[in-house]
C-alpha positions in Angstrom: -22.1 -89.6 -86.9 -23.1 -89.3 -83.4 -25.6 -91.7 -81.8 -27.9 -89.4 -81.7 -28.3 -88.5 -85.2 -27.8 -92.5 -86.2 -31.2 -93.1 -83.9 -32.7 -90.5 -85.4 -31.8 -91.9 -89.1 -32.9 -95.8 -87.6 -36.4 -94.4 -87.3 -36.8 -92.3 -90.5 -36.0 -95.7 -92.0 -37.8 -97.4 -90.1 -40.7 -96.4 -90.4 -40.2 -95.4 -94.2 -39.5 -99.4 -94.7 -42.6 -100.0 -92.4 -44.9 -98.0 -95.1 -42.9 -99.4 -98.3 -43.9 -103.0 -97.2 -47.8 -102.1 -96.0 -47.6 -100.6 -100.4 -45.9 -103.2 -102.0 -48.3 -105.6 -100.1 -51.4 -103.8 -100.7 -50.2 -103.3 -104.3 -49.7 -107.2 -104.7 -53.5 -108.1 -103.1 -54.4 -105.4 -106.5 -52.8 -106.8 -109.0 -54.2 -109.9 -108.7 -57.9 -109.2 -107.8 -57.7 -106.7 -111.9 -58.8 -109.4 -113.6 -60.6 -111.3 -111.4 -63.4 -109.3 -111.7 -64.1 -110.7 -115.5 -64.4 -107.7 -117.8 -67.3 -108.0 -119.8 -65.6 -106.4 -123.6 -61.9 -106.3 -124.6 -61.9 -102.7 -123.8 -62.6 -103.8 -120.4 -60.2 -106.7 -120.1 -57.6 -104.2 -121.6 -58.1 -101.6 -119.5 -58.0 -104.3 -116.9 -54.4 -105.3 -118.0 -52.9 -102.3 -118.3 -53.8 -101.4 -114.2 -51.9 -105.0 -113.8 -49.0 -103.6 -115.4 -49.5 -100.3 -113.7 -49.7 -102.1 -110.3 -46.6 -104.5 -110.9 -44.0 -101.6 -112.2 -44.9 -100.1 -108.7 -44.7 -102.9 -106.6 -41.4 -103.4 -108.4 -40.2 -99.8 -107.6 -41.2 -99.7 -104.2 -39.8 -103.4 -103.1 -36.6 -101.9 -105.4 -36.5 -99.0 -102.4 -37.8 -101.2 -99.4 -34.6 -103.4 -100.3 -32.7 -100.0 -100.0 -33.6 -98.6 -97.2 -33.1 -102.3 -95.4 -29.6 -102.0 -96.9 -29.2 -99.0 -95.4 -30.3 -99.7 -91.8 -28.2 -103.5 -91.9 -25.0 -100.1 -92.7 -26.3 -98.6 -89.4 -25.9 -101.6 -88.0 -23.2 -102.6 -89.3 -21.8 -99.3 -87.8 -21.0 -98.3 -91.8 -24.0 -95.5 -92.4 -23.0 -92.7 -93.7 -20.5 -94.3 -95.2 -20.5 -93.7 -99.3 -19.9 -97.7 -100.6 -17.3 -97.0 -103.2 -14.9 -94.2 -101.9 -15.2 -94.8 -98.1 -16.2 -90.9 -98.0 -18.5 -89.3 -95.4 -21.9 -89.2 -97.0 -23.0 -85.4 -96.3 -25.8 -84.9 -93.7 -28.0 -82.7 -96.2 -28.2 -86.1 -98.9 -28.4 -87.8 -95.6 -31.8 -85.9 -94.5 -32.9 -86.0 -98.1 -32.1 -90.1 -99.2 -32.1 -91.8 -95.8 -30.9 -95.1 -97.6 -28.4 -93.5 -99.6 -25.2 -95.7 -100.9 -23.2 -93.1 -102.0 -21.0 -89.1 -101.8 -22.9 -86.7 -104.1 -19.2 -87.2 -106.3 -19.7 -91.0 -106.3 -23.3 -90.9 -107.4 -22.6 -88.8 -110.6 -20.2 -90.2 -111.3 -22.5 -93.7 -111.8 -25.7 -91.0 -113.7 -22.9 -90.4 -116.0 -21.1 -93.8 -116.9 -17.4 -92.6 -114.9 -18.2 -95.7 -112.3 -20.6 -99.0 -112.2 -23.0 -99.0 -109.5 -21.9 -101.8 -106.7 -25.8 -102.6 -106.1 -27.6 -104.8 -108.4 -30.3 -106.7 -107.8 -32.3 -108.8 -109.8 -36.4 -108.1 -110.4 -39.3 -111.5 -110.4 -39.2 -111.7 -113.5 -34.8 -112.3 -113.0 -34.0 -108.7 -114.8 -30.8 -107.0 -113.4 -30.9 -103.6 -112.3 -29.1 -100.4 -110.6 -29.9 -99.1 -107.4 -28.5 -95.7 -107.7 -29.4 -93.5 -105.2 
């Protein structure tokens, strides 16, 4: 991949990282304040807990996305950005345009989704649960 195109991807990823970092920070703060309003009745309390759970699940997905963006930036620094982490082939430029943090070529991604190939990127969330990060 030529250096100008690589720099364009780096800029896109850095903007995405900045936006996700801000969102994760804001969502984390909102989740902490949801119940602090001291609802008066059971329905209000249930609504507050539901809102907090929604914010937590949203925050978890955003943290996973942030991790994938950071890994893509690391691959740029290592000189392997745009290569499938499974088979080593080049990832299609259109795929990278759509999903700049993509780790797999289309063929390997399809195999992962079919369960034929195991995703090599597992993360652990704050609850200690392991998740696959197929993109």
